[in-house]
C-alpha positions, 0 to 999 in steps of 0.5 A: 361452806368455804369456797373452792379455790379454782385450779390454775391454768397453764399453757404448754407452748411446746411438746413435753414428755407425756408423763410430765403432761399427765402430771401437769393435768393433775395440778392445772387446767392445761392448754396443750400445744395442739389446742388452738387456744394455745395461740391466744396465750398472750391474751389469756395466760397467767402461766406458760411452760417453755423449753426452747420457745423464745419469749421476747419483750414484745410477747411480755408487753402483750400478755397483760395477765401473765404472772409466771413462766415455767422454764424446763432447764437451767438457761433462761437466755431465751426469755427477756428477763428485763421485760419480765422484771418490769412486770414482776413476772416470775421466771421459774427454771430448774437449776440443778435438775439436769446436772447429772445428765450434763455431767455424764455427757461431759464425760462422754465427750471427753472420752470420745475426744481423748480416744479420737473416736470421731475420725476413726468412725468416719474413716470406717464409715467411708470404707477406709481400713483403720488399723489399731496401730494407726490410732492414738489416744490419751489416758485420762486416769490421774489427769487434771480437770479444770472446771470453770463455773462452780454451780450444780453442773460443775460440782457433778462434773467434778464428782464424776471425774474424780470417781472415774479417773481419780482426777485432780480438780482445779476450779474457777468461779469469781462469784461463788463463796470460799466455802463452795464445794467443801465436800469435793476435793479441789484447788480453787484459783482466783484467776482464769489464767491461773487455771488454764496452763495446768489442766489436761481437760478444760470444761465450761459450766457458766451462763452466757452473759455479756461478760462471758461471751467470747471469754475463751478466745485465742489468748486463753486457748494459747495458755492451754497445754498443747495436748489439752481437751476443751469441752463446752456443754454450757452455752454457745458464744462462750468460746470464740469459734473462729479463734478455736478453729485457728488454734486447732488448725495449728495443732495446739489442742488435742481436741474439742467436744462441743455440745453448744454452738453459736448456731444451733443445731450445728450444720455442715454448712456452718461448721465444715471448717471447724469439723474438717480439723478432725479434732472436734466432736459436735452434738446438738445441745443434748446435755439434758436430753435423757428420758429421765432428765426430760421428765424430771426437769419438766415436772420440776418446772411445773411444780415450781409454777404451781407452788408460786401460783397457789402459795405465793412467793417461793425461794429463788434457786 
């Protein structure tokens, strides 16, 4: 009789949706975050699953048997990639799994900014009378949306805005092939400064790297139309927040929707000056936090880790 391959073990370093945990337990010996053993993951774990837990180089150095890190979501900037690469530890994230959820939040933020919902709601909550003749909004139908970053999320955003508003799409991504988005009508530009002056909505969908940090600063913001809307549902740090506050104070943008900030979650103490411009709606990085998406991204990460541990090398996404 052949030997039975033992089930792999995975340590869940934080809470995950119950359906995803139940699914994980069908594939793995699962160490839950409530189990005291979870604190020994560096010594014992061959695989871990994280969503927001920071994994530093020191953690990796003290994890001699670690082979795989499952990451719920796309961004892996909370994990020290260099340290993992040196040890040949695979980081298995879930690109594309949250694209529709993020795209729907981009739509939500854009509509809220366009119709100036934040100042209206705040004034009403403060007991002020707000009459419709004192409100103003922007129509989005037929407008031009500029998308920086032509990955899965950018593509989903393009489809949503074309479907909702028959929007014209202008896209920029220096790393994507010329054949990208063949199924999405769009205009492709080769430089960011070609895109900025022509769009009514600018939405960012690129990773935070040394090259992209602060890439939307005062020079870029001043190229936008005076009544343009800026949306950042990618990563804090891509937009220079001090420059943004200055430009908003000068009335040079219609408004801004931020799901990503330098400091998260955003607080009044940190963002009072930005919010006091009356032109910013902030959310605490909720792009992927729909019930359906949380379950799907967690189970996708679990699947990828299981395949890697049981089948060996899998395609990188």
